[in-house]
C-alpha positions in Angstrom: 0.4 -14.6 6.4 1.9 -15.1 2.9 1.3 -12.1 0.9 2.2 -11.6 -2.8 2.1 -8.1 -3.8 1.3 -8.0 -7.6 2.9 -6.3 -10.5 0.6 -3.7 -10.5 1.7 -2.2 -7.4 5.6 -1.1 -6.5 7.9 -3.7 -5.5 9.1 -1.6 -2.7 5.5 -1.8 -0.9 6.3 -5.5 -0.9 9.6 -4.8 0.3 8.4 -2.5 3.2 5.6 -4.4 4.4 8.3 -7.4 4.8 10.7 -5.5 6.6 7.4 -4.5 9.0 6.2 -8.0 9.7 9.2 -10.3 9.4 9.2 -12.9 10.9 5.9 -13.4 11.6 4.4 -13.2 7.9 6.0 -13.2 4.6 5.5 -10.5 1.9 7.0 -10.6 -1.7 6.5 -9.0 -4.9 5.5 -11.0 -7.7 9.2 -10.4 -9.6 10.8 -11.6 -6.9 8.6 -14.4 -6.3 8.8 -15.7 -10.0 12.0 -14.3 -10.8 10.7 -11.9 -13.6 8.0 -8.9 -13.6 6.1 -9.8 -17.1 4.3 -12.9 -16.0 0.8 -13.3 -17.1 -2.1 -13.5 -14.9 -2.7 -17.2 -16.4 0.6 -17.9 -15.3 1.0 -16.8 -11.8 -2.3 -17.4 -10.3 -2.5 -21.1 -10.8 1.5 -21.6 -9.3 0.6 -19.4 -6.3 -2.7 -21.6 -5.7 -0.6 -24.8 -5.7 1.6 -23.9 -3.3 -1.5 -22.8 -0.9 -1.8 -20.4 1.9 -1.3 -17.1 0.0 -3.1 -14.1 -0.1 -2.7 -11.1 -2.9 -2.9 -7.7 -2.8 -3.2 -5.8 -6.0 -4.4 -2.6 -7.7 -5.5 -4.7 -11.0 -9.2 -4.8 -10.6 -9.2 -6.7 -14.1 -8.4 -10.0 -11.7 -11.3 -9.2 -9.7 -13.7 -8.6 -11.9 -13.4 -10.0 -15.4 -13.7 -13.6 -16.4 -11.3 -15.6 -16.9 -8.6 -14.4 -14.6 -11.5 -14.1 -11.6 -12.9 -17.6 -11.7 -8.8 -18.6 -12.2 -8.4 -17.0 -9.2 -11.2 -18.2 -7.0 -10.4 -21.8 -8.3 -6.9 -21.6 -6.9 -7.8 -20.7 -3.8 -6.5 -17.3 -3.4 -7.8 -14.5 -1.3 -7.4 -10.9 -2.8 -7.3 -7.9 -1.4 -7.7 -5.2 -4.3 -7.2 -1.5 -3.7 -10.5 0.6 -4.4 -10.5 3.2 -6.9 -10.0 5.8 -4.6 -6.9 4.1 -3.0 -5.6 3.7 -6.6 -5.1 7.1 -6.8 -3.2 7.7 -3.7 0.4 8.3 -3.4 2.2 4.9 -2.7 2.8 6.6 1.2 -0.8 6.8 2.1 -1.6 3.5 0.3 1.1 1.7 2.5 -0.4 3.4 5.9 -4.0 2.4 4.5 -2.8 -1.4 4.3 -0.8 -0.9 7.8 -4.1 0.1 9.1 -6.0 -2.5 8.0 -3.4 -5.4 8.7 -5.4 -6.9 11.6 -8.5 -7.3 9.7 -7.0 -8.5 6.5 -5.3 -11.3 9.1 -9.0 -12.3 10.3 -10.5 -12.3 7.2 -8.3 -14.7 6.1 -9.2 -16.9 9.3 -12.7 -17.4 8.1 -12.4 -17.2 4.5 -11.2 -19.8 1.9 -11.0 -17.8 -1.3 -12.7 -14.7 -3.0 -11.7 -11.1 -4.2 -12.3 -8.1 -1.7 -12.2 -4.4 -2.3 -9.9 -2.5 0.4 -12.0 0.1 1.2 -10.8 3.8 1.3 -12.3 4.2 5.1 -13.6 2.2 7.1 -12.3 -1.1 8.1 -14.6 -3.9 6.1 -13.8 -5.4 2.9 -16.5 -5.6 0.4 -16.8 -8.8 -1.8 -16.3 -7.8 -5.2 -19.2 -8.7 -7.2 -19.1 -11.5 -10.1 
C-alpha cells in the first residue's frame, strides 16, 4: 500500500508507520511527498490521483463531507481513511496504536474498493462509508 498522511496529522505518524511497514508499504507525510506542508486540498488531491494507487490517512472531515473536496477526492480515485471524531481527540500514541490494529483491515478494504471516504472507527473493525 502507498499511504499519504495528510497535513492534519503529525508527520511523525507517517515516519513511524513507514519505519514499521517498510519495505512492504510506503507511508509518507504530505509535506515530505510534495516538498511543502501548506498545499491546498485542490492542489494535492489531483496530483496524488494522477499517480494512482494511493490511499490517504486523515483527520480532516471537511475532505470527507464537504463539496468540492469530497467530489474531487472520489474523482481522483483515492481511498481515504478518516479518523472518527472520538479518535481525533486521542493522544498520538493511541491514534498510532489504532492504525496498527486496523492495518490488516485497511489492506483488505483497499483490495475491494476503488475509491471513497471511510471513517476509521474508534472501536470495532468495520469502516463506515461517510455519507454524501
